[in-house]
C-alpha positions, 0 to 999 in steps of 0.5 A: 492534569491529564492522564491516560486510563486503560479501558477494561475493553476496547471502545467499539466507537473509537474502534470505528470512529478513529479513521473519521476523526483522523480525516477530519483532524487532518483537513482541519490542520492541513488547512491551517498549513495551506493557509500559513502558506498563503493559499485558501485552505477550503479551495485546497481541500475542495480541490483534493477531496471534491474535484476528483469525484464531482469536478469537471473532469470527474469521468476521467479522474474517477478512473485515476482514483481506482489506478492509484488505489489498486496497488495501495489495496493490494499491498494493504490487503496482504499487510492487514493479514500479517498485522492481524496475526502480529507479524509486522512486514514493513518492507512491502516497498522492496517487495513491490520493487523486486515484483516489478523488476522480476516480472518486467525482466521476463517480459523483456527477456523475450522481447520482441516475441508476440504471444497472449501468454507472456503478460500472464507469465509475467504476473506470475513472475512478479508474485513470486519475486515479491514472495521470494523477497518477503521470504528472507525476513520470514526465514530469518525469522523462523530460523534465527528469531530475528526482527522481521520489522528491521529485516524487511525494512532494510531489504527495502534499500536493498531493493532500491539499489537493485532497482537503480542497477537494473535501470542502468544496467541489466534492464536498460533499453539498448535502443535508449540513447544511453538514458537509464531505464528499460524499454517502455512496455506501451510499445510492447503490446504482449507485455503491456497491462492493457486498459479495460475501459477506454479512457479511464485507465483502469487495468487488470490491477484494479480488478485484482485488487477488488478480487483479492479483497473479497477473497481476503475478506472470505478467508478471515470470515469463513476460513480456518486459516482466518480464525488462526490469524485472528486468534494469533493476533488476539491471543498468541498463547491461546493460539499455540494451545489450539495448535497453531504453528507460529513459524508456519504463520509467519511464512504464510502471511509474509508470503501472501503480503510479499506476493500481493506487493509484487503483483502490485509492482508488476501491474504498476511497471506494465501499466501506469509506470511504464518501464523500469526506472531509477525513480519507479517506486513511489512509496506505495509499499509504505503508504499501504501501511497507512491504508491498512490501519485506515481501513482497520485491518478489514479487507472491505474497509481497506477498499474505501481507505485505499480510494480515500488515500488515492484522493490525496494523490490525484487531488494532491496533484491537482492542487499542486498543478492548479494552485502552485502548492509545492509537492512536499506540502502534500506529502506533509498532508499525507503524513498528518493522516497517519499521525492523527490515525495513530494518536486518536487511535490510542483512545480505542484502548485508553480513555483520558481522565482529569487528575484532580486533588493530587490523585 
C-alpha cells in the first residue's frame, strides 16, 4: 500500500525537476488523448512544440510566440511576487480586463487627436486600472480580513460584465453599424501599440515583459522588499518579528500584480486584440497562474515557462487548423499541464513509501 511521508527538507531535485516531469507527462497523456481521437499523436506533439520554432514559417511564428508569451509573463511575474509572500491573487483576469478598458477609454476619449503622448498616457491608465481593481480585495483583506482568493476571483465576473457593457455601450464604435465593439486601434495610429520589428508582430508589451522580469529578479535577489516577500512566505511569524507589516505587504503585492495585469491588458487591446470586444479576454489571467508555478515563482524561469505555454497556444492553433483538432482538445491538453504540475509537485515535500506488514 502506498503512502506519503513528509520530507524533513524540500527535495531540491523535485523542486526543479517537477516542471520537466510535468511537461513530459502532459506529452504522454496528451498524446494518448489525441490518439483516442484518431489523430497521429506524434504529429500533433511535433506541430505544437517543434513547428513554431523550427518549422517552415518559424520566423513569423517565433515572433508570435513572444507576442503570446508577453502578457503571460507580465501577469505571472506579478502573481509570483504575491504567491511568494503567501498572498493569493486569483483575479488577475479581471485586472487584465479593467486595465484594457481603462487604457482604451483614455485613447478613445480623445479620438481622433494625434499626439505622441496619447499612447504613454494610455499605458499609465491601463496600469492604474488594473491596480485599482486589485486594491478592492487588498483593502478588504487588510481592513476586514476577507479572503483575497474569493474576492479577487468574484471580481473577475464583475469585470467581464463591465467588459460586455463597454463593448455594447459606453465604448461602442458609433460608426460600427450597430455591431458590438469599440473602434479598432489599428486605424488610430496615435493610440496603437506599434510593431517594433517588421513582420514579427513584436510590440512594446513583449519588451516590457522582459524588462519587468529582470527588475523583479533584482528586487527579489537584492532589495529589502524582496527579502520581506520571501521571508513572509517562508516564515510569517519570523517576518512579523523582523518588523514586516503584513497589511502593507498585501497592498504592495496586490498592487504590483494588478498593475502588471492591467499593463498586459492595455498592450493586448492596442496590439493583437485591436479593440474592446465582448470576447476580448482570452483567459491570460488564469493561464498566468500555471506559468507562475511552472516557472517555480522565479522571474527568469517564468520567461521560459511563458514561452512554453505560448507554444501550446501557437502550436495548438496550428494543430487545430492543419489537423482538424477541436479547440476543446487543445484546452484539455493545456489543462493537463497544470494537473500534472500540481500532482508531481507533491513530491517536493513528500516521498512515496510502500507500507508493508500492516505498518
